SEDO-309223 format. One record per residue (C-alpha): chain; residue number from 1; residue in one letter; x, y, z. Coordinates in nm, 4 decimals. Example, Ala and Ser with C-alpha at 12.3 -4.5 7.8 and 13.67 -1.06 7.14 Angstrom:
SEDO-309223
ATOM   chaine   num   residu         px         py         pz
ATOM        A     1        A     1.2300    -0.4500     0.7800
ATOM        A     2        S     1.3670    -0.1060     0.7140
end
This chain:
SEDO-309223
ATOM   chaine   num   residu         px         py         pz
ATOM        A     1        M    -5.8507     0.1666    -0.8177
ATOM        A     2        S    -6.2137     0.2707    -0.8561
ATOM        A     3        R    -6.4657     0.2302    -0.5776
ATOM        A     4        P    -6.7170    -0.0535    -0.6087
ATOM        A     5        L    -7.0635     0.0281    -0.7386
ATOM        A     6        Y    -7.3924    -0.1530    -0.6969
ATOM        A     7        E    -7.6907    -0.1743    -0.9295
ATOM        A     8        A    -8.0339    -0.0377    -0.8442
ATOM        A     9        R    -8.3488    -0.0345    -1.0561
ATOM        A    10        I    -8.6624     0.1789    -1.0713
ATOM        A    11        I    -8.9489     0.0920    -1.3055
ATOM        A    12        L    -9.1488     0.3893    -1.4345
ATOM        A    13        V    -9.4803     0.3696    -1.6226
ATOM        A    14        S    -9.4808     0.5395    -1.9624
ATOM        A    15        K    -9.8061     0.7301    -2.0097
ATOM        A    16        G    -9.7271     0.8985    -2.3405
ATOM        A    17        D    -9.5451     1.1942    -2.4872
ATOM        A    18        F    -9.7080     1.4613    -2.2708
ATOM        A    19        D    -9.6310     1.2988    -1.9352
ATOM        A    20        T    -9.3563     1.5006    -1.7638
ATOM        A    21        S    -9.3202     1.2687    -1.4634
ATOM        A    22        V    -9.0817     1.0279    -1.6433
ATOM        A    23        P    -8.8370     1.2956    -1.7715
ATOM        A    24        N    -8.8458     1.4626    -1.4299
ATOM        A    25        A    -8.7631     1.1331    -1.2541
ATOM        A    26        L    -8.4833     1.0592    -1.5026
ATOM        A    27        G    -8.3408     1.4058    -1.4422
ATOM        A    28        A    -8.3468     1.3503    -1.0656
ATOM        A    29        I    -8.1695     1.0154    -1.1091
ATOM        A    30        R    -7.9042     1.1682    -1.3371
ATOM        A    31        E    -7.8497     1.4553    -1.0920
ATOM        A    32        A    -7.8217     1.2237    -0.7896
ATOM        A    33        F    -7.6080     0.9478    -0.9416
ATOM        A    34        G    -7.4465     1.0916    -1.2550
ATOM        A    35        G    -7.6354     0.8772    -1.5065
ATOM        A    36        F    -7.8469     0.5715    -1.5797
ATOM        A    37        T    -7.9365     0.3205    -1.8497
ATOM        A    38        A    -8.3032     0.3050    -1.9476
ATOM        A    39        F    -8.4961     0.0761    -2.1781
ATOM        A    40        R    -8.8588     0.0065    -2.2631
ATOM        A    41        G    -9.0510    -0.2847    -2.1201
ATOM        A    42        V    -9.3973    -0.4137    -2.0394
ATOM        A    43        G    -9.5311    -0.4790    -1.6925
ATOM        A    44        S    -9.8440    -0.6692    -1.5963
ATOM        A    45        W   -10.0167    -0.7202    -1.2642
ATOM        A    46        T   -10.3510    -0.8365    -1.1238
ATOM        A    47        D   -10.5472    -0.6121    -0.8884
ATOM        A    48        D   -10.7526    -0.7207    -0.5853
ATOM        A    49        E   -11.0635    -0.7739    -0.8031
ATOM        A    50        G   -10.8761    -1.0050    -1.0403
ATOM        A    51        V   -10.8492    -0.7505    -1.3220
ATOM        A    52        V   -10.5263    -0.7778    -1.5215
ATOM        A    53        H   -10.3483    -0.4502    -1.5980
ATOM        A    54        T   -10.0660    -0.4144    -1.8510
ATOM        A    55        D    -9.8467    -0.1039    -1.8764
ATOM        A    56        K    -9.5691     0.0182    -2.1024
ATOM        A    57        T    -9.2705     0.0830    -1.8772
ATOM        A    58        I    -8.9317     0.2500    -1.8682
ATOM        A    59        I    -8.6854     0.0288    -1.6788
ATOM        A    60        V    -8.4050     0.2355    -1.5285
ATOM        A    61        D    -8.0811     0.0729    -1.4119
ATOM        A    62        I    -7.8521     0.2881    -1.1999
ATOM        A    63        A    -7.4919     0.2246    -1.0919
ATOM        A    64        V    -7.4764     0.3539    -0.7372
ATOM        A    65        P    -7.2162     0.3821    -0.4586
ATOM        A    66        A    -7.2870     0.2677    -0.1031
ATOM        A    67        T    -7.3640     0.6258     0.0086
ATOM        A    68        V    -7.4359     0.9612    -0.1554
ATOM        A    69        S    -7.3892     1.3158    -0.0348
ATOM        A    70        L    -7.7194     1.4867     0.0418
ATOM        A    71        R    -7.6908     1.8450     0.1619
ATOM        A    72        G    -7.3335     1.7768     0.2677
ATOM        A    73        H    -7.4167     1.4630     0.4672
ATOM        A    74        K    -7.3492     1.1030     0.3707
ATOM        A    75        T    -7.6837     0.9327     0.3126
ATOM        A    76        P    -7.7570     0.5688     0.2291
ATOM        A    77        V    -7.8337     0.5307    -0.1405
ATOM        A    78        A    -8.1585     0.3471    -0.0665
ATOM        A    79        A    -8.2959     0.6576     0.1078
ATOM        A    80        K    -8.2207     0.8749    -0.1952
ATOM        A    81        L    -8.3723     0.6164    -0.4316
ATOM        A    82        R    -8.6869     0.5992    -0.2167
ATOM        A    83        K    -8.7167     0.9790    -0.2263
ATOM        A    84        I    -8.6913     0.9835    -0.6079
ATOM        A    85        A    -8.9402     0.6947    -0.6432
ATOM        A    86        A    -9.1863     0.8624    -0.4045
ATOM        A    87        A    -9.1655     1.1935    -0.5934
ATOM        A    88        Y    -9.2264     1.0104    -0.9229
ATOM        A    89        R    -9.5206     0.8168    -0.7720
ATOM        A    90        K    -9.6831     1.1383    -0.6558
ATOM        A    91        A    -9.6236     1.3245    -0.9844
ATOM        A    92        S    -9.7388     1.0353    -1.2026
ATOM        A    93        G   -10.0425     0.9359    -0.9976
ATOM        A    94        E    -9.9237     0.5743    -0.9831
ATOM        A    95        K   -10.0330     0.3739    -0.6783
ATOM        A    96        T    -9.6933     0.2058    -0.6386
ATOM        A    97        V    -9.3430     0.2210    -0.7862
ATOM        A    98        Y    -9.1104    -0.0794    -0.8158
ATOM        A    99        L    -8.7700    -0.0129    -0.6608
ATOM        A   100        R    -8.4849    -0.2626    -0.6352
ATOM        A   101        G    -8.2209    -0.1214    -0.4060
ATOM        A   102        P    -7.8469    -0.1789    -0.4281
ATOM        A   103        T    -7.8732    -0.4782    -0.1896
ATOM        A   104        G    -8.1115    -0.6549    -0.4291
ATOM        A   105        I    -8.4126    -0.6085    -0.2018
ATOM        A   106        V    -8.7306    -0.5089    -0.3877
ATOM        A   107        E    -8.9728    -0.2547    -0.2418
ATOM        A   108        F    -9.3006    -0.1214    -0.3712
ATOM        A   109        I    -9.3047     0.2492    -0.2893
ATOM        A   110        T    -9.6572     0.3577    -0.1966
end
Protein backbone atom coordinates (compact mmCIF):
# COMPACT_ATOMS: atom_id res chain seq x y z
CA UNK A 1 0.00 0.00 0.00
CA UNK A 2 1.35 3.43 -0.91
CA UNK A 3 1.55 6.25 1.59
CA UNK A 4 -1.03 9.03 1.30
CA UNK A 5 -0.03 12.22 -0.47
CA UNK A 6 -1.43 15.72 -0.24
CA UNK A 7 -1.62 18.46 -2.85
CA UNK A 8 0.19 21.78 -2.56
CA UNK A 9 0.28 24.67 -5.02
CA UNK A 10 2.69 27.51 -5.76
CA UNK A 11 1.84 30.20 -8.31
CA UNK A 12 4.83 31.70 -10.14
CA UNK A 13 4.74 34.80 -12.36
CA UNK A 14 6.01 34.26 -15.90
CA UNK A 15 8.17 37.21 -16.95
CA UNK A 16 9.35 35.90 -20.31
CA UNK A 17 11.90 33.61 -21.87
CA UNK A 18 14.97 35.13 -20.21
CA UNK A 19 13.69 34.90 -16.63
CA UNK A 20 15.61 32.13 -14.84
CA UNK A 21 13.65 32.35 -11.58
CA UNK A 22 10.81 30.09 -12.82
CA UNK A 23 13.05 27.23 -14.10
CA UNK A 24 15.12 27.47 -10.92
CA UNK A 25 11.99 27.22 -8.73
CA UNK A 26 10.68 24.28 -10.77
CA UNK A 27 14.03 22.54 -10.39
CA UNK A 28 13.94 23.05 -6.62
CA UNK A 29 10.40 21.64 -6.48
CA UNK A 30 11.36 18.60 -8.59
CA UNK A 31 14.44 17.99 -6.42
CA UNK A 32 12.49 18.29 -3.15
CA UNK A 33 9.36 16.34 -4.10
CA UNK A 34 10.23 14.25 -7.17
CA UNK A 35 8.01 16.11 -9.64
CA UNK A 36 5.12 18.48 -10.27
CA UNK A 37 2.40 19.37 -12.76
CA UNK A 38 2.51 22.91 -14.14
CA UNK A 39 0.16 24.85 -16.38
CA UNK A 40 -0.26 28.42 -17.56
CA UNK A 41 -2.76 30.80 -16.06
CA UNK A 42 -3.58 34.46 -15.52
CA UNK A 43 -3.67 36.21 -12.18
CA UNK A 44 -5.11 39.62 -11.38
CA UNK A 45 -5.03 41.72 -8.24
CA UNK A 46 -5.67 45.30 -7.12
CA UNK A 47 -2.97 47.23 -5.26
CA UNK A 48 -3.46 49.69 -2.39
CA UNK A 49 -3.93 52.60 -4.84
CA UNK A 50 -6.70 50.77 -6.71
CA UNK A 51 -4.55 49.92 -9.74
CA UNK A 52 -5.39 46.56 -11.31
CA UNK A 53 -2.43 44.35 -12.22
CA UNK A 54 -2.68 41.26 -14.43
CA UNK A 55 0.13 38.71 -14.77
CA UNK A 56 0.78 35.59 -16.81
CA UNK A 57 1.39 32.80 -14.31
CA UNK A 58 2.70 29.27 -14.02
CA UNK A 59 0.50 27.28 -11.62
CA UNK A 60 2.43 24.43 -10.04
CA UNK A 61 0.64 21.53 -8.34
CA UNK A 62 2.78 19.24 -6.21
CA UNK A 63 1.92 15.87 -4.66
CA UNK A 64 3.61 15.93 -1.28
CA UNK A 65 3.96 13.61 1.73
CA UNK A 66 3.33 14.81 5.29
CA UNK A 67 7.09 15.27 5.91
CA UNK A 68 10.27 15.43 3.84
CA UNK A 69 13.87 14.68 4.70
CA UNK A 70 15.99 17.83 4.89
CA UNK A 71 19.64 17.26 5.71
CA UNK A 72 18.73 13.91 7.24
CA UNK A 73 15.96 15.30 9.46
CA UNK A 74 12.22 14.95 8.98
CA UNK A 75 10.81 18.39 8.21
CA UNK A 76 7.19 19.45 7.70
CA UNK A 77 6.45 19.87 4.00
CA UNK A 78 5.06 23.37 4.56
CA UNK A 79 8.47 24.55 5.78
CA UNK A 80 10.17 23.24 2.64
CA UNK A 81 7.49 24.79 0.41
CA UNK A 82 7.90 28.14 2.19
CA UNK A 83 11.67 27.99 1.64
CA UNK A 84 11.23 27.34 -2.10
CA UNK A 85 8.59 30.10 -2.42
CA UNK A 86 10.78 32.58 -0.53
CA UNK A 87 13.80 31.80 -2.73
CA UNK A 88 11.66 32.27 -5.86
CA UNK A 89 10.23 35.56 -4.49
CA UNK A 90 13.71 36.91 -3.88
CA UNK A 91 15.09 35.78 -7.26
CA UNK A 92 12.09 37.02 -9.24
CA UNK A 93 11.67 40.35 -7.45
CA UNK A 94 7.99 39.60 -6.78
CA UNK A 95 6.50 41.23 -3.67
CA UNK A 96 4.54 38.11 -2.71
CA UNK A 97 4.15 34.48 -3.78
CA UNK A 98 0.91 32.49 -3.47
CA UNK A 99 1.41 29.21 -1.62
CA UNK A 100 -1.32 26.71 -0.77
CA UNK A 101 0.08 24.17 1.65
CA UNK A 102 -0.90 20.52 1.92
CA UNK A 103 -3.53 21.37 4.57
CA UNK A 104 -5.33 23.68 2.13
CA UNK A 105 -4.28 26.84 3.97
CA UNK A 106 -3.20 29.67 1.66
CA UNK A 107 -0.27 31.92 2.55
CA UNK A 108 1.23 34.88 0.74
CA UNK A 109 4.99 34.57 1.14
CA UNK A 110 6.54 38.03 1.53
